[in-house]
Structure formats: structure tokens, C-alpha cells
C-alpha positions, 0 to 999 in steps of 0.5 A: 276403272278399278285397278287390279290388286298387287299380291306378294308372299315372303320366303326363303328359297326352300319355300319356292315350290309353295310360292310357285303354287300360290302365285299360279293360283292367284294368276289363275283366278285373277290374271291381271293381278300382280304377284311379287316375291319377297326373297330373304335368301340367295335365289337357287341355282337356275332361278329365272324370273322370266319363267316364274309365275312372279312379276318381280322379286324383292330381296333384303338389299332392296329394303331400307334397313340400316345395318342390315347384317346386324338386323338380319342376324337378330332374327330366326328364319321365320322371324326374318320372313315375317319382319320384312312383310311391312317394308316389302308391302310399302316397296311394292306400293311405291314401285307399282303405284298399287292401290291395294296390296294383299299379302298371302303366306306361301303355304296358301292357295287361292281358289277364287273370290279375289275380285270380290275381296278387292271390292270389299277392301276398296271400302275399307283401310285394312282387311284381316281374317280372325283365326276363329269366328265361332266359339269352340264347344269342347275342351279339346277345341278350346285347348287347340284353338281358342287358347292358341289364338290367345297366345299367337294373335286373334288375327292370322297374318297369313293374310292381310289386305291394305288399301294403300289408296287411303290415308288410313291404310297407309297409316296402318302400313307405316305403323305395322312396318315400323313395329316389324322392323324393331319387334318381330320376334317369336317371344310369347312370354313377352307378348310378341308372336312375330307380326300377329300380336301387333295386329291385335291392336289394329282395330283400336288404332285405325278406322275402317278395319274390315274383319272378314268373318265369312267362312270361305276366307283363310280356311285352315285346320284351326277353324274347320271344326265350324267350317264344313267343306263340300264339293270337289277339287275339279268342280269347286269346293264350298265352305258352309255353302260358300265358294272357297276363296283361299285355303291355308296349309299352315303347319304342313312341313311339321306334320301339324296340319295333317294331325289337326286335319285328322282331328277336325276334318273328319266331316269334310273328306274333300279336305284330305283330297285337297291335301293330296292335291297340294302335295302333288302340286308342290312336288311338280314345282320342285319340292323334292329338289328345293325343300331342304335348301338351307337359308344363307342366313342360317349359318356363320360365314364358316358354315356353322349353324347359328343357334337361337340363343346366339341370336337372342344374346346379340339382339339384346346387347347393344355393346355386341352390336357395336363391336361386331357390326357383321356378326355373320363374319368369321374371317378374323376368328379372334375378332368375331361375334362367333369367337366372342360367344364361344368364349363368353356366351351363356351355356344352353340349359338342358331344356334348351338342348332337348330336341323339340320332337323329343320334348313334344313326344314326352309331353304328349304321353303325359297329356294323353294320360291326363285326358284318360282320367280327367272325366273321373276327376275334378276340374283341377285335373282338366286345368293340368291338361290345359297346362300340358297342352300349352307346353306341347304347342311351344 
């Protein structure tokens, strides 16, 4: 008798509405599946597991992490939610004797095909979905999608399935979890982008890695230039004639999802209706009240926001880690990392201080101007366009 998979996602409390939508979708298509929440935060006021669509909740304290305060401090909120994924998958497999563990990003919705997906994974050790399964045909698509995949990773780790009943699946999970504990950072110049660039190595390291090229899996704006969506939310959506399995609303809060949908989804109007549906589902699950909640790990104990530079300096200096084992603590101001950095820390450059939105706006204007002239000039100009697009997506 085939056992049902165990699924999970990893969030801070502001993503709880999205996680509720995801978990409810999994339960709707596969009622016997387990769904677990990895919460790297304090649960919001009024949180009651008994009325949530989750079977269990894991927190940082449940994971085998040494010097946990120092470890957490080294990570941005996004890096943190990613860094715990491998350990959480191991813990779920251990607690629930799970033969299969599926991870889904919280901004996903499952519409069907989970039993079929589970059947595929039973014959393999790991299941991955590539960002792209078809070459792009124009410069814009190459810039937006192919070059982005080269920077961020060939496979989108918004989804991963691990067959924990197989020795090779467990070997993959042990390797992945260990790499994320030590090296889960957004550091593209040094070859890292959280967990994604690591898994580029997986098909070479491990046997029986299933690469899901079917169009119905992990549909997102980066691949809809080659995936036609038809049907309706009420009667079912098909992707290139196949029933949609799961859709990824990546970039939703930043506005990138809407912008890329307008660019690449014009031939799939049902995807715009799907976006409207998702907005309403998140609203019904508490988006207005919870969506702006700050993570407890975003600030020092005195309430001041921790900057990216402060985290990077700390994680690169073993002497600071030894001197300040709890870098969040400012109770003794003159014996704190906060005070050390205030006196000794490097000053941010003007570029570092420029708001990301302002930088993107300036680069976008320059990029638009280059695009207007590229067809009448040499390929050298097109190379400048490519360079500008890469800067714009940072």
C-alpha cells in the first residue's frame, strides 16, 4: 500500500496567509497528505494549530543547529527561510517516518496531480523542476529568463521532492541540508544563490534524479513564454493541454510577478484571472493583517533593524562570533556586537545605501533607451542592453 507524501513550506509569520492557501490546496487535492509548517519566527497573536490547515509546526528550536543565535544572525530573512529547508525535511522524515517529502514555496498553489507526482518520485531518489525547459527565441526572453537561470540556478527550488525511503534520496538530503547550514547565502558573485545553485550539482552527484520537464509542474512567469494556459479556474486550467499541477506566484509582493505576467502571459488570459483569485484567497486568509508583520530576527533586542552589511561582517569574522555569541543582544550596550559595529564597522557605500527601487528605476530608464537604439546599431549595443538587464535584476 502506497503511503501518502508529507509536504511542507518554510516561512516567517508575514507569509502565513500564503502558506494557508498552499496547505489548503494540498489538502484539497490529496486529503491524506501531511502538511507541515517550518516557521522561523514567533507565531502571530491568536495562532491556533487546531484551526490551521497544518498538521504540525516546526520552529528553529526544533532543529539541530549549534550556536543558534549566531547562526540565525548571519542570514537575511529570505536566506534563513531557505537555510532551514534541508534540516526541516530531515526532521519531518524522522518524526513521521515519511517515505516521501515534498517542499513547496509558500507562494505556490497545488491544483492537482500530487498522486501522480508521488508515483513518479517512488521510482527515483529526487525530483527537480528546471526553471526552463525550452530555449528562448528573442533577446528579451534570453535576458529575462535564460541569463537569470544561469545566475540563480538551473532548477527552481520552490519545489523539491525527496524519496526518503531510498538510500540515495537520504544521501541527497543529508548533503543538501549540510550545505544549507554552512553556505545558504544570496551571494551571486561568489557562485551562491541560497539553495538553488547547490542543486545544480545534484544530477552529477546522485543517481536517479528525476528532472520534471512536463509543462504542468512549477508554472511561473519565467516559463510561460512556452506554456499556454487554457480553461478556467472553475473547470480546471490546462498547460499545453495538460492539467495544471502547481503554479508558482514568485515575485508577487515585489510586483515582478505582475510585470512579467503582462510581458509573457498575454496569450494566456486565464493566468490574469488566476492572479486575481490568488489575491482574494490571500486576503481571506489574513493578508491585510499579517502581511506586514516584521520577523523577530529582523532587529536587535533594542528594536533597531539589522542591516545586510552588519550580517555579512559578522558571518565573515570568526573573532566577532567568538566575542559576541548572541549578536542580537544589546542589553549590555558596551559589550554588544551592535555597539562594536557602531564604533568599528565599515561605512556603507553610496551604492549600498541607494534604495533598491530608486536604483531599478534609474537602470530601467537607461535600459529602455538602449533598447530603442539596439536595432539600428551593432551587437555591441545589444551587449550593453544585456549588461543593463543584469544590473536591473540585482
